[in-house]
N, C-alpha and C positions, 0 to 999 in steps of 0.2 A: 057461849060457854067457852071457857079458856082453861087449858091444862097447863099448870106451871111446873109440874114435876115429871121427870122421866119415869116411864113404867115399861115393863116387859109385856110384849104381846106377840101373838102368833100372826105372821103376815097373812093377809087375805089372798088366797089363791084364786086364779080365774077358774070359772066353771069348766070342768072337763066332762063332757058327755061320755057315757059308757059306749064303747065301740060295739056295734052289732056283731053277732056271731059270724056272719058272713058279710064280706064287703071290704072296702079299703078307703082310706082317706087320701085325697090328692089336693094339691094346690095348683091352681091354674094361673098362668102368667100370660100377659100379652103386652107388646110394646105399643106405646102411643106417641104421637108426635105433638109436641107443645111448641107453639110459636108466640113470641112477644115482639110486636113491631115497635120501632123507635124512629121518629123523624127528627132530623137535625136541620135547623135553619140558621144561616149566618145573620149576624147583626153587626152594624157599624154605625157609630154615632160620631158625627163630625163636630168638632169644637169651633171656636172662633179663630180664624186665621190671623197671623201676625205677619207684617211685611217690614223688612229692613233693607234699605238701600246699601249696595256694596260699591264702594269707590265713587268715582265721578262719572257722569254721563258722557258718552261720546256723541259728536254731532257730525253728520255728513250733509253736504250741500250739493245739490245737483241743479244746474241751470238748464232750462229747456232749450231746444235747438234754435229757436228764433230769438232768444234773449229777452223774452217778455216776463219770465217768471222763474223763481227759484223754489225748489222743494227742499225743506230742511227735515232731516230725520234724526230724532233724538233716541238714543239707545241707552238704557240704564239697566245694569244688572241688579236684581233684587233677590233677596232670600225670603221665600214664603214658607212659613211653618204652619202646618195644620194638625192640631191634635186629633187623633182618631182613637176611639175605644172599640176594639174588636171583641166579639163574643159569639156565643152559640146559644140558641134556645132549643129546648128539647120538648117534644110532645110524644107522649107514650100512647100507644094504641091499646085496645082491649086484647088480652091474651086469648088464645083459642087452643082447642085440643081436638085431635082427630085420631081415629084408629089408624095404626100403621099397617101397611101392606106387608111388612117384613116380620119374620118370626123373631122372637126375643133371643132365643138361643143362649140365655145366660144361666140356665140351670135353676138355681134356687130363688133368684130374685131378678127383677127386671130393671137393672141399672144400666140399660143400653144408652 
């Protein structure tokens, strides 16, 4: 059913029980502790490295003491670039609730 016209009506009021001749109404409050756990783990994904030579190589030559051999050492400066994507993964735990040992002390509501 669908109503397409506006009409006046009396709002529906919540049920109000009649108060007994003797007694009183009270609202009880109590603090609770709620915890939600969260685990963070790092991620890193390495890409393909690139290598570029910088300038010319240098060469050193060392002759052994008895003159039977020479050792050549080549040194080249290279620029190595490695793309890396950093991130974080998140895992949530199940929330939990427990009665608090402390009193609420908030008066009318427990927004502690």
